[in-house]
C-alpha positions in Angstrom: -2.2 21.8 45.1 -1.1 23.2 41.8 2.7 22.5 41.3 2.8 24.4 38.5 3.0 28.5 40.8 5.6 29.5 43.0 4.0 32.2 44.7 6.6 35.7 44.8 4.6 38.9 45.2 5.3 41.5 43.5 5.5 39.9 40.4 3.4 40.1 37.5 4.2 37.3 34.8 2.7 36.9 31.0 4.9 34.4 30.8 6.7 31.0 30.8 10.5 31.3 32.6 11.8 29.1 30.8 9.7 27.9 28.0 8.6 31.8 26.7 4.8 29.7 26.1 2.5 32.5 26.6 -0.6 33.4 29.9 -3.7 33.6 28.5 -3.7 36.3 31.4 -0.3 37.6 33.1 -0.4 36.5 36.8 1.5 37.6 40.6 3.5 34.8 41.7 3.3 32.0 38.3 6.7 31.3 36.9 6.3 28.4 35.0 3.8 26.9 32.9 3.6 23.1 33.6 5.8 20.8 36.8 8.5 20.0 33.2 9.2 23.5 32.9 9.2 23.8 36.8 11.3 20.9 36.6 13.6 21.9 34.6 14.6 25.6 35.5 15.0 23.5 40.0 17.9 21.2 37.8 19.9 24.0 36.4 18.9 27.1 39.0 22.9 27.5 38.4 23.0 28.5 34.9 19.4 30.5 35.1 21.9 31.9 38.2 24.4 32.7 36.1 22.5 33.9 33.8 20.9 37.0 35.4 23.9 37.5 37.0 25.2 38.6 33.4 22.1 40.4 33.2 22.4 42.5 35.8 25.8 43.2 34.4 28.5 41.1 37.6 30.0 39.1 34.5 31.4 42.0 31.8 35.0 40.0 31.3 35.1 39.1 27.5 33.6 36.0 27.2 36.0 34.3 24.8 34.4 31.1 21.9 35.8 28.8 20.2 34.7 29.0 16.2 35.8 25.4 16.1 32.8 24.0 18.3 30.4 25.6 16.3 31.8 23.9 13.1 32.8 21.0 15.5 28.6 20.8 16.6 27.2 22.2 13.3 29.0 18.5 11.5 27.7 16.9 14.5 23.9 17.7 13.4 24.7 17.3 9.6 25.8 13.9 10.5 22.8 13.4 12.4 20.5 14.2 9.7 22.7 11.9 7.6 22.5 9.2 9.4 18.5 9.7 10.4 17.9 9.9 6.3 19.6 6.3 5.7 17.6 4.5 8.7 14.6 5.6 7.4 16.3 5.0 3.1 16.8 1.3 5.0 13.5 0.6 6.3 11.5 2.0 3.5 10.2 -0.6 1.6 10.2 2.0 -1.4 13.5 2.8 -1.5 16.8 0.5 -2.1 19.6 0.1 0.8 22.2 -1.1 -0.8 26.2 -2.1 0.7 27.6 1.8 0.2 24.4 2.8 2.4 25.3 -0.1 5.0 28.9 0.6 4.8 28.7 4.6 5.6 25.6 3.7 8.3 28.0 1.0 10.1 30.9 4.2 9.4 28.6 6.6 11.4 27.5 4.8 14.3 31.9 4.2 15.0 31.8 8.8 14.9 29.0 9.3 16.5 28.7 8.3 19.9 25.6 6.7 21.5 25.0 9.3 23.3 24.5 12.0 21.0 23.3 9.6 17.9 19.7 9.5 19.6 19.7 13.7 20.3 17.0 15.5 18.5 20.3 18.5 18.1 18.8 21.7 15.7 21.3 23.2 13.1 22.2 27.0 15.1 23.2 30.0 14.0 26.6 31.2 15.0 24.6 34.0 17.3 21.7 31.4 18.7 24.9 29.4 19.7 27.1 31.3 21.3 24.3 32.5 23.4 23.9 29.0 24.5 27.2 28.5 25.2 28.3 31.4 26.6 25.1 30.5 28.9 26.9 27.5 29.8 30.0 28.2 29.8 31.0 25.3 32.1 29.8 22.4 30.4 30.9 19.8 27.9 30.5 19.2 24.6 28.1 16.3 25.3 26.2 17.7 27.7 26.0 21.0 26.0 24.4 18.6 23.6 21.8 17.8 25.4 20.7 21.4 27.2 20.2 23.1 22.8 18.6 19.1 22.0 16.5 19.5 25.0 15.3 23.1 24.2 11.7 23.4 22.9 10.4 25.5 19.6 8.6 27.7 21.3 12.9 29.0 22.7 14.2 29.4 19.4 10.4 31.1 18.6 11.8 33.1 20.9 15.5 34.1 20.1 14.4 34.5 15.7 11.4 37.0 16.9 8.3 35.0 16.2 5.4 35.7 18.4 1.9 36.9 18.1 2.1 38.8 21.0 5.0 41.7 20.7 4.5 42.7 24.3 5.3 39.2 25.3 8.3 39.5 23.0 9.8 42.9 24.6 9.7 41.9 28.1 10.3 38.0 28.1 14.0 37.7 29.5 14.9 35.3 27.0 14.6 38.0 24.6 15.5 40.3 26.5 19.6 38.4 27.8 19.6 37.3 23.6 19.3 40.8 22.9 22.3 42.1 25.2 23.5 38.7 24.2 23.7 40.3 20.5 25.1 43.4 21.2 28.1 42.1 23.8 28.6 40.4 19.5 28.6 43.4 18.2 30.8 45.5 21.3 33.6 42.7 21.0 32.8 41.3 24.5 31.8 38.0 23.0 34.4 36.6 20.7 35.0 34.0 18.1 37.4 32.9 17.4 
């Protein structure tokens, strides 16, 4: 039995609803490309439901996001990159690892908590960050970071309009939602203060 397909009559889907990976042939009833995406969808069903409501225009209230939170996210990403570089330097036999490097590495271990230290966070534009944040308004900072770190390259490729198949790109629910998000930013329905 194929655990990656969920049957919904009448739906012809050409891409996975979670990661955006295209199906070779648009299929009626196939929603997910893998059991991993199906499980992700199950565990994030509340967020997906909120996204669908926003897509239908049910939630038309003005959303206010804080620029300070975006700047904090990007500073965390920069600190993680610095820490990764220092660990590489420490483990390398070709590059010197001196006392000031060790001191800075210890400082970073104090600044960055254990649960954030191991997340593969990506530097995001303010539009992408605001999109992810507006879908996950109820999440605390660390949980939002975990959601961002769990998103794969295909998700960000959809946001960047990178796709081999333009018809998939135009009809993909994440891309459609992102375009609506950008429109809301322009119209002032999402404010970043």
